[in-house]
C-alpha distance (Angstrom), angle and dihedral (degrees) to the residues before:
residue distance angle dihedral
M1 . . .
F2 3.88 . .
D3 3.79 118.3 .
K4 3.80 101.9 -126.7
E5 3.87 86.9 -158.8
K6 3.73 87.5 74.9
V7 3.89 92.1 67.9
G8 3.79 105.5 110.1
Y9 3.81 93.5 31.2
S10 3.77 116.1 134.7
F11 3.70 125.1 -155.2
P12 3.94 122.1 -141.8
A13 3.68 115.2 -77.1
F14 3.88 121.9 -98.5
T15 3.80 128.3 -156.7
M16 3.82 129.9 -149.4
T17 3.76 134.6 170.1
I18 3.84 120.1 -136.3
E19 3.77 108.3 -121.6
R20 3.75 119.6 -149.4
S21 3.85 90.5 -142.3
K22 3.78 90.6 55.0
I23 3.74 91.9 52.7
H24 3.73 88.7 51.9
E25 3.82 92.3 47.6
L26 3.79 93.7 49.1
A27 3.68 92.3 49.5
L28 3.92 88.8 50.2
A29 3.78 90.6 48.8
I30 3.80 95.2 52.4
G31 3.88 92.6 41.7
D32 3.82 95.1 -112.7
E33 3.77 105.8 154.2
N34 3.81 94.7 178.0
P35 3.93 104.2 133.5
I36 3.73 91.9 -138.0
Y37 3.79 88.1 75.5
H38 3.84 94.2 46.7
D39 3.78 109.3 34.0
L40 3.78 129.0 46.5
A41 3.80 95.1 -151.0
A42 3.69 90.1 53.4
A43 3.86 93.3 48.8
Q44 3.85 89.7 48.5
A45 3.77 91.8 48.3
A46 3.77 88.6 54.2
G47 3.83 89.7 54.7
Y48 3.94 98.7 -96.1
K49 3.75 122.0 131.9
D50 3.82 90.0 -140.0
L51 3.79 136.5 -19.0
P52 3.82 105.1 -37.9
L53 3.72 123.5 -129.7
P54 3.76 115.0 -100.2
P55 3.79 112.4 -119.8
T56 3.77 100.1 -108.9
S57 3.80 96.5 46.2
P58 3.71 97.1 106.9
T59 3.85 90.2 73.6
I60 3.81 85.0 71.8
F61 3.82 93.0 50.1
T62 3.89 87.9 56.0
F63 3.76 92.5 58.4
W64 3.87 106.3 25.6
G65 3.85 104.0 21.3
N66 3.75 96.0 59.0
T67 3.94 99.0 44.2
Q68 3.84 89.2 179.4
L69 3.82 95.8 57.7
W70 3.85 98.7 108.5
E71 3.81 92.1 44.4
Q72 3.78 90.3 47.9
L73 3.81 93.8 50.9
A74 3.76 90.7 46.9
S75 3.77 90.1 52.0
V76 3.84 88.1 62.6
G77 3.79 93.8 50.2
I78 3.85 100.1 -92.4
N79 3.75 113.2 144.7
V80 3.69 97.0 -134.6
A81 3.71 94.0 -171.6
R82 3.75 89.0 69.2
V83 3.85 100.6 44.9
L84 3.79 123.9 124.7
H85 3.75 119.8 -170.3
G86 3.68 105.5 -117.2
E87 3.83 111.2 -176.6
E88 3.88 141.3 -29.1
E89 3.69 128.7 -143.7
Y90 3.94 128.6 -177.3
E91 3.76 134.2 -165.4
Y92 3.79 112.8 -167.9
I93 3.69 111.0 -153.6
A94 3.90 97.8 173.4
P95 3.81 135.5 5.6
I96 3.87 118.0 -81.5
A97 3.73 121.2 -155.3
A98 3.77 142.8 168.8
N99 3.84 115.5 -63.3
D100 3.77 90.9 28.6
T101 3.76 114.0 131.7
L102 3.86 113.1 -145.1
T103 3.80 127.8 -161.8
G104 3.84 114.0 -157.5
V105 3.79 127.7 -162.4
T106 3.90 113.9 -169.4
T107 3.80 117.0 -154.3
I108 3.83 127.3 -176.8
V109 3.76 103.2 -121.4
D110 3.69 104.0 174.2
G111 3.85 138.8 3.1
K112 3.82 135.3 173.8
T113 3.79 141.4 164.1
R114 3.80 122.2 -126.8
R115 3.75 123.5 -163.3
T116 3.83 116.6 -130.9
R117 3.76 132.9 -176.2
E118 3.85 89.5 -100.9
G119 3.76 96.1 42.7
S120 3.78 127.4 -73.0
M121 3.91 142.8 -49.9
D122 3.68 131.3 -149.1
I123 3.74 121.9 -137.1
L124 3.79 113.4 -156.6
T125 3.76 126.0 -176.7
T126 3.83 123.5 -163.4
E127 3.78 129.7 -173.1
T128 3.71 120.7 -153.9
R129 3.75 117.2 -160.7
Y130 3.78 115.4 -158.2
T131 3.77 126.6 -160.4
N132 3.81 125.0 -177.7
Q133 3.78 132.2 -130.6
H134 3.92 88.4 -78.5
Q135 3.81 90.9 54.6
Q136 3.76 89.5 -110.8
H137 3.75 117.5 147.4
V138 3.92 104.9 -117.3
L139 3.84 106.7 162.6
S140 3.68 146.5 8.0
A141 3.76 119.7 -157.7
K142 3.81 124.2 -168.2
T143 3.72 119.6 -162.5
M144 3.74 127.8 -171.6
F145 3.79 121.4 -153.3
V146 3.83 127.3 -167.4
V147 3.69 114.6 -155.2
R148 3.90 113.7 -161.4
E149 3.80 109.7 -147.0
C-alpha cells in the first residue's frame, strides 16, 4: 500500500544533454521524416537554433535520463517489479533543442491505493520539472505509474 506521506517528496536532480544524433534517431524510429529533426540547416531555416525536440521525447527522459528512477521509487516503498506505465503528460514552457542541457527534479505529486477483486493496486503520479542550462523552466512532465499488488 502506498505511503501517502511520500506525496510532496522530491528525488535528487539529474542532468542530461540533448544530443542531435538522438533527436535524429528518435525521429527515424517513429517514422517522422520532417527535415527539422534530421538536418541542422533545415531546422535553422524553420527558425530553430538547432534540431528541435520531437513532442514525445520526454518519455525517454523518464526512463533513460534519470538512471536512478527505479532505485528512487523502490526507496519510497514502490515495488518496481510490479510497475506498469499508466500515462504521460507534457507541458512545454519554452523550446528545447539539441545541445541544451536539462536538469530534472522529480516529485511525487499524488498517490492512492485502490482495492481490486484480487487485492489492490497503487496509483502513483510524479511530476518532473525541467530547467535548461540558463535555469529557465522549459518543460513539466507528469507520469502515472500503476503498481499491481
